[in-house]
C-alpha positions in Angstrom: 107.4 105.0 158.7 109.6 102.0 158.3 112.5 103.5 156.5 115.7 101.5 156.0 118.7 103.4 157.2 122.2 102.7 155.9 124.7 101.7 158.5 128.2 102.9 157.9 131.3 101.3 159.4 135.0 102.0 159.2 137.8 99.5 158.9 141.5 100.0 158.7 143.4 98.7 155.8 146.5 96.7 156.6 148.9 99.5 155.7 147.2 102.1 158.0 148.4 102.5 161.5 146.2 101.6 164.4 145.6 105.1 165.6 145.0 105.8 169.3 146.5 102.5 170.4 147.0 103.5 174.1 150.0 101.1 174.6 151.7 102.4 171.4 151.1 106.0 172.5 152.7 105.3 175.9 155.9 104.0 174.2 155.9 106.9 171.7 155.6 109.5 174.5 158.3 107.7 176.6 160.7 107.6 173.6 160.1 111.2 172.7 160.8 112.3 176.3 163.5 109.7 177.1 161.5 108.3 180.0 161.4 104.7 181.2 158.4 102.5 181.0 157.2 99.9 183.5 155.6 96.8 182.0 154.6 93.2 182.8 156.4 90.7 180.6 156.1 86.9 181.1 154.5 87.4 184.5 157.4 89.5 185.7 157.8 93.3 186.2 160.3 95.1 184.0 161.5 98.7 183.7 162.6 99.5 180.2 164.3 102.3 178.4 162.6 102.1 175.0 164.6 103.2 172.0 162.4 102.2 169.0 159.0 100.7 168.2 159.0 99.1 164.8 157.3 96.5 162.7 159.0 93.5 161.2 157.1 90.8 159.3 153.8 92.4 160.2 154.5 92.2 164.0 155.4 95.1 166.3 158.5 95.1 168.3 160.3 97.3 170.9 164.0 97.6 171.2 164.8 98.6 174.7 167.4 98.4 177.4 166.2 96.5 180.5 166.8 98.7 183.5 165.2 96.4 186.0 163.7 92.9 185.9 161.7 91.7 188.9 163.4 94.3 191.1 167.0 93.4 190.0 169.3 95.2 187.6 170.7 93.0 184.8 174.4 92.1 185.0 175.2 93.8 181.7 173.1 96.5 179.9 172.1 95.5 176.4 169.5 96.4 173.8 166.8 93.7 173.8 164.2 93.2 171.1 160.8 92.4 172.7 157.6 91.5 171.0 155.2 94.4 171.5 152.2 92.0 172.2 154.1 90.4 175.1 154.4 93.7 177.0 151.3 94.2 179.2 150.1 97.4 181.0 152.8 99.8 180.1 153.1 102.9 182.3 155.5 105.8 181.9 157.8 106.4 184.9 159.5 109.6 185.9 162.9 108.0 185.5 164.8 109.5 182.6 167.3 107.5 180.5 170.2 108.3 178.2 170.4 106.6 174.7 172.3 103.3 174.8 175.7 103.7 173.1 175.3 100.7 170.9 171.8 101.8 169.5 171.9 102.4 165.8 168.8 104.2 164.4 169.9 103.2 160.9 170.0 99.4 161.7 168.5 97.3 158.9 166.0 95.5 161.2 164.1 98.8 161.4 163.8 99.1 157.6 160.2 97.9 157.4 158.4 100.6 159.4 159.4 102.7 162.4 156.5 103.8 164.6 158.6 105.8 167.1 162.3 106.1 167.8 164.9 108.2 169.5 167.6 109.8 167.4 171.1 108.6 168.1 
């Protein structure tokens, strides 16, 4: 009874999204519900108000307002573009945020592919 069995495997094509990416899901949920996210970035702790997750040149990025960096608030709020792969261990907080006044959902840098965004 030695019968060869076929082994099937699945692989994503480059244009298909990586479904069930837990970190991406955290950001998508936080953006949809206007909640801040706590992450580790360059060995420091940050609290972010994420506005959009997008791809650019094949890499994923997050545009977010830094609410707190290593326990301190930044001197001036601004929208920062952070490489998604540099953000480790994202966790949704209970802290809500309001959309940043200078955020433009139609900005050209989001033209390649938007994964999640708030509407301005």
